N, C-alpha and C positions, 0 to 999 in steps of 0.2 A: 424738338429741342436739340437733338444731335445734329440735325442739318444746320441749325443756326450757329452752333459752335464751330462746325467744320467750315462754314462760309466765312467766319471771322478769321480762321487760322490759315486759309489758303485762298489765292486768287482764282482757283478753279471751282466749278460747281461740285457739289457732293458727288462722289463716284456712283454712277448707276450703270452696271452693277458695281458694288463696292470693291475696293482694292483687295479685300480678303476673299473674293470669289475664287474658288479653286477648280472651276470647270476646265474642260479640256482646252477650249479656245484661249482662255486666260493663261493656262500653263504654256501654251505655244508662244504667246507673246512674251511672257517672262523669259522663256528659254532663248528667244531671239534677242532680247535685251542683254541677257548675260553673254550671248555670242558676240554682240556688238562690243561689249566691254573687253572680252578676251582678245578679240581681234585688234582693238585699239591698243592694247598693251603689247601684243606680240607681233603685230604686222611689221614692225621695224626689224625684228629678228628674221622674218621671212625675206624681207627685201635686202638685208645685209649678208646673211650667212647661208640660208637654206636654198633659196631660188633667186639669187640676185639678177639673173637674166630676165626675170619676170617682175622686176622692180616697178615699172610703170603701171602694168595692169593691177598689181597688188595695191597700188595707191588708191584704187577705187573699190577695194574688196568689201568695205562696209556698206557701200551703196545698195547692193541687192538685199542685204539684211534689213536696211531701213525701209526699202520698198515693201518687203514681205511684212514687216511690222505694220505698215500703213494698211496693207490689204486685210490683214487679220483684224486690225482695229476697226476698219470699216465694217467688216462682217460682224464684229461684236458690238457695233454701234457706240464705240467710244472714241472715234476719231474726233479731235477737237474742232469745234465750230464756234469758238468764242470771238470776241471783238478783235483780239490780237491776231487770230488766224485770218480774219476777214481783211484786216489792214495789210498783213504780210502778203496775202495772196494778190491784192491789188498792186502793191509795190513790185512784187516779183514779176507779174505778167507785164506790167508797163515797162519795167527795166529791160526785160528780154526783148520785147517788141521794139522799143526805141533803139536799143543797141544794134539790132540787126539792120535797122534803117540807116543808122549813122555809119556803119561799116561797109555798106553796100558799094560805095564809091571807091573803096580802097582794097578789098580782098575778094577772092572768089567766094561764092555762097557756101560751098562745102567747108572752107576754112572758117568762115564766119560762124557757122552753126557749131563747129567744134569748140571754138573759143567761147562763144556766148553761152552754150549749154554747160560748159565746164564752170563758167562764172555763175550761172544760175544754180548749179549743183552746190558750189562752194558757199554761196550767200544764203540760199533759201531751202534747199532740199531737206537738210537734216533738222532744221529748227522746229518743225512740229513735234519731233520726238520729245522735246522739253515738256510738252503738255500730255503726252501719252504715258510717260514713265509714272507719274503720280496717279494715273488711273488704274494701274495694275500692280504698282509697288506701294507698300506702306512702310511705316517706321520699322517694323520687324524685318522686312526685306532689305531695307537700307542697312540695318545692323549686320545682316549676313554678308552684304557686300563689303562692309567695313572689316569684318573678320578676314575675308579673302584678301583685301588690300593690305592689311597688317601682316598676314602670313607671307604674302609675296614680297613684302618689303625686306624681309630677311635675306633671301637669295639675291634680290635686286641690289642691295647694298654691297654684297660680296662681289657681284659682277662689276659694279662700279669701281670698287677698290682694285680689282684685277685690271680693268681698263685704265685706271689712273696710273698704276705702276708699270704697265706695258708701254712699249715705244709707240709713237703715233702711227707708224706704218705697219704695226702688227695686224694679224688677222682679226683679232678681237676688237680692234678699233677701226675696222674698215667702214666706209660709208655705204649708202645704198647703191645698187647697180653694180656694174663691172668696171667702173672707171678707177682712176688713181687718185681721186680726191681724198682729202683728209678731214677729220673732224675738227671742229673749232678748238683752238688752243686756249689754255688758261694761263700760260707762262711757265717758265722753268722746264721747257720741253715736255709739258704735260698737256693732255687734251681735257676737254670738259666731258666726262664720261656720260654717255647717253643711256647706259643700261641696255634693256631690250628694245628701246625706242630707236628711231632713225637718227635723231639728233638730240641735243641737250634740252630742247623744248619739251620733250616728254617728261623727264624728271622734274622740270619746273612746275608742271601741273601735278604729277603723281606724288611727289614728296609732301607738298602742303596738304593734299587730300589725306595721306597717311597720318600726317600730324594732327589733322582735325579728328580723325577716328581715335588716335591714341589719347588725345586730351579728353575726348568724350568717354573713353573707357576709364580714364583716371577719375573723372567726375561722377561716373555712374558705374560702380564696381560690379554690378550684376551683369554688365554687358559682355565683358571679355575676361579671360583668365589672366591672373597676375603674370604668369610666366610669358604669355604672349605679349602683354604690354611692355614688359621689361626688355624682351628680345627685340621687338619692333622699335621701341624707343631708342635702344642702343644703335640699332641699324640706321635709324633716322639721323642721329647725330653724326655718325660716320659718313653717311651719304651726303649730308649737307656740307661737311668739311671738305670732301674730295670733289664736290660738284664743280667748283671753280666758277659758279654762276651767281652773279649779284642778284639777278631776277629771282632765283630760287630762294635766296636769303630774304629778300623783300616779301615774297609771297608767304613764307613761313612766319615772318613777323606780323603779317596781317592776321594770320590765324591766332597767334599769341595775343594780339590786340583784342580779338573777339572774346578771349577769356576775361579780359578786363570788363568788357561790356556785360558778360554773364554775371560777374561778381557785382557789378553796379545794379543790375536789374534784379538778380536773385542772390542776395548776400549769403543765403544759407549754403550755397555751393562752396564757399570758402572753406568750411569745415571739412568737406569731403575731399578737397584738393590738398590740404596741408600735408598729410603724411606722404602722399605721392610726390609732392615737391621735394621733400627731404630725400626720397629715393632717387629722384632725377638728379639732384645735386651730387649725391655720392657717385652715381653711375657716370656723370659727366667728369668728375675728378679722375675716375679710373680710366675712362676712355681718352682723356687728354694726355695720358702718358704713352699712348700708342704712337709709334713713329709715323705711320701713314696719316694719322690724325694731325700731328704737328706739321707735317709737310703740306697737307691740304689746307690747313688754316693759314699757313704762311703765304701760300700762293693766293688764296682768296683775299687775305688782307692786303697783299700787294696790289691786287686789281682794284680794290676799293680806294686805296691810297693814291694810285696813279690816276684814277678817274677824278678824284677830288682835286688833286693838284692841277690837272689839265683844265678843270673848270673853275679853279681858284675859289672853291667853296668847301664846305664840310662833306663828309661821306654821306650823311643823312640828306643833306641838301642836294647832292648830286643825284640821288635816287628820286627824290621828290621832284626836282627840276626836270629830270628826264621824263617822268610820268606826265607831268603837267604839259610839257611841250608836245607830247603825242596827242593831247586833246586840243591844244590851242593853236598850234602851228597851221593846221589845215585851214583855219578860218582867215589867216592872213593872206592866203592866195585864192580865196573863194571867188573874188570878182574876176579872176583871170581864167577860170575854168569854163569850158563851153557849156551851154545850157543843158545839153543832154550828155555831157561827158565824152570820153574817148571810146567807150564800148565796154560792156560787161565782160569780165574775165580777163581782160588784157593785163591787168595788174597782178594777177595770180601767177604762181610759179608754173602751174599746169598750163595756163594759157600761153605763157612764154615758151613752153616746150612746143606747142603747136606752131607758134609764129617764128621762133628763131632756133628751135631744135635743142634747147637746153633750159634748165631752170634758172630764172633770173627775175629781178624786180624791175620791170620795164617802166613802171610809173612811179611807185614810191614803196618804201619798206613799211611805213606806219599804216595801221589799219584804217583809221579815219581818213587819212589822205588818199589811200587807195580807193575807198568807197566813193569819195567825192569826185576823184578824177575819172573813175569808171562810169558813174551814173549821173554826174552833174550835180549842181547845187540843189535842184528840186527833189528828184528821186533819191539822191544820195543822202540829203539831210533827212528825208522822210524815213529812210531805213535806219539811220543812226538814231533818230528820235525814237523809233520803235524799240530799239535795243535799250536805250536809256530809260524809257518808261517802264519796260518790263523789268529791268534790273531794280528800279526804285520800288515797283509794286511788290516784287518778291521780297525785297528788304523790309517793306512795311509789314507784311504778314509774318516775316521771320521774327520781328520784334514782338508782334502780337502773340506768336507762339511761345516766345521766351517768357512773356509775362504769365502765361498759363502753365509754365513749368517745363516746356520742351527746350532743351539746350542743344540738341543735335542740329536743328535747322540753322541756327546762327553760326555754328562752327562750319557747316558746309557752305553757307552763304559767304563767309569770309574768304573762301578760296574759289568761289564761283562768280561773284559779282564783277570782278575786274575782267576776267575772260569774256563774260557776256557783253561788257561795255567795249572792250578794245582788243580782244584776241584776234589774231590773223586767221580769219575763216578760210582763206585760200590755202593755208597749210593744214593738211589732213589731221595731224595729231592735235593741233590747236582747236580745229573745228570739232573733233570728237569729244575732247574734254569739255569744251564750252557747253555743248549740248547735254552731255551726261551729267556734269556737275550741277547744272541748273535744274535738270530733271530730278536728281537725287535730293536737292534742297527742298523742292516742292513735295516729293514723296515722303520725306521725313516729317512733314506736317500732318500726314494722314495716319491717324491712330486706328489700329485694328480693333474692331468691336468684339467683345467676348461672345463666343457662340452660346446660344441658349439651348439646353438639352431638349431634344424633341420628345413629345409624349405620344405614344402609340394610340390609334383610335380605340375608343372603348375603355381606355385605361385612365385612371386618375392618379395624380401624385398623392402619396400619403401625407396627411396633415402633419405639420411640424409639431413636435411635442412642446408645449409651452414651458418656457424656462421658469424656474422658481424665482419669486421676487426677492428671496433672501437665501443665502447659504445656511446650512445647518448651524455653522458657527455663529453667524449673525443673529439667527433666531434665538440661540441660547444666550447671546450677549444682550440683545435688545428686546427679547420677548417674542411671542408668536407673530407670524406674518399677518399683515392686514388683509382683510377680505376684499372682494371686488366692490363692496358698497362703501368702502372707506374713502373718505374725501380728505383733501388737504386744505380745506378752508378757502381763503381768498385766492390761493394759488390756482385752484380748479375753476374759478369763475371767469 
């Protein structure tokens, strides 16, 4: 019965061993996944401030961790071997082989291997982690990660405020490496503060994730302490205001939209959210009086207004139009792309470093366009279709979980489905969050089964004392309790 329920809630087979297995090998895998998350959050700090001269090698710092996770997963017999992995493996091997053949006439073999292997790493190496995370993490583990994300949101917002107030050329706003490049500007001589990440793309993923856990804590009061939710919620509002990023605002709005889906499917959640909404409104009114909040909102609104005026449309229309164009524009040039593309990895920033010595978009900035130009219409479309089907499949089981009362998966799906569809996998931070968010969404569907107390050999559990059919007060009120031979007439037939 349990297996049938789990199969309806998740696109994965029931965990064997289950996610609540606490053996040594599973502890090792969980430790490595936590290491992956910590490196994802802090690798930008290493590349910017601590060891900038090692910026390029640190770009790949999570790759050995992923390989170790796979080795331990193979040893524990939990490495995924479902249909998604079979299709992904076929597309990956064919893409690598075809790209090497296509590039042989243009570059030396050593350079070809560097570029194509980096492209293979960007597109395919980390994706199996999506299926391993729910095999060793369950809903309780995801809640612990949520606690960590919310706690870290407090100093992260303070760091973003400091970066927002500092000059663009200050030490705290330096970019990765030892060059003189500057962070992206937001207007008014202000940058888009990246926090501990390399660029603003990090907060674009991190802030919606923290928003999802904050809303979950508001809907499920037993999950996190009130003081943590209030502190993290206030930090979220400030971080969004100073981010200067339209993408960040759009991703947070997607999470808020998920709340509407929850209320639609589970109306009982409205009562749990009412008092929290009042607290949020009061906190928002207080934060709106902070000077840094006002300045950040002004710059952010100017960016939205300028973008809308340039496109002669509304602010909402500019966001939606930009998103739709990322998905539709690649198909307008599909007939002009070579059958097997221009080579795996050429469109990534890492591949550009091998070819021209610096990070650049040699083919296209959009993810779908890059995939099609690199791998061609056949293999490129196959990979994009794989991502689309997986995103839709996870969404289907997310709604199924919501109908059974689980609200955390749908909140995590709201900030994970778009990266799975369209995030730039050639950018390490985007790749890391795409994999980790999708894995967390699946893990949140895994409910930990309560442990049954073991009975020692030769021992028997004492029989439970039968409860009286009536209380003494009821017996005095209605007369003596009925015996075992008492019947209820037609009701007992």
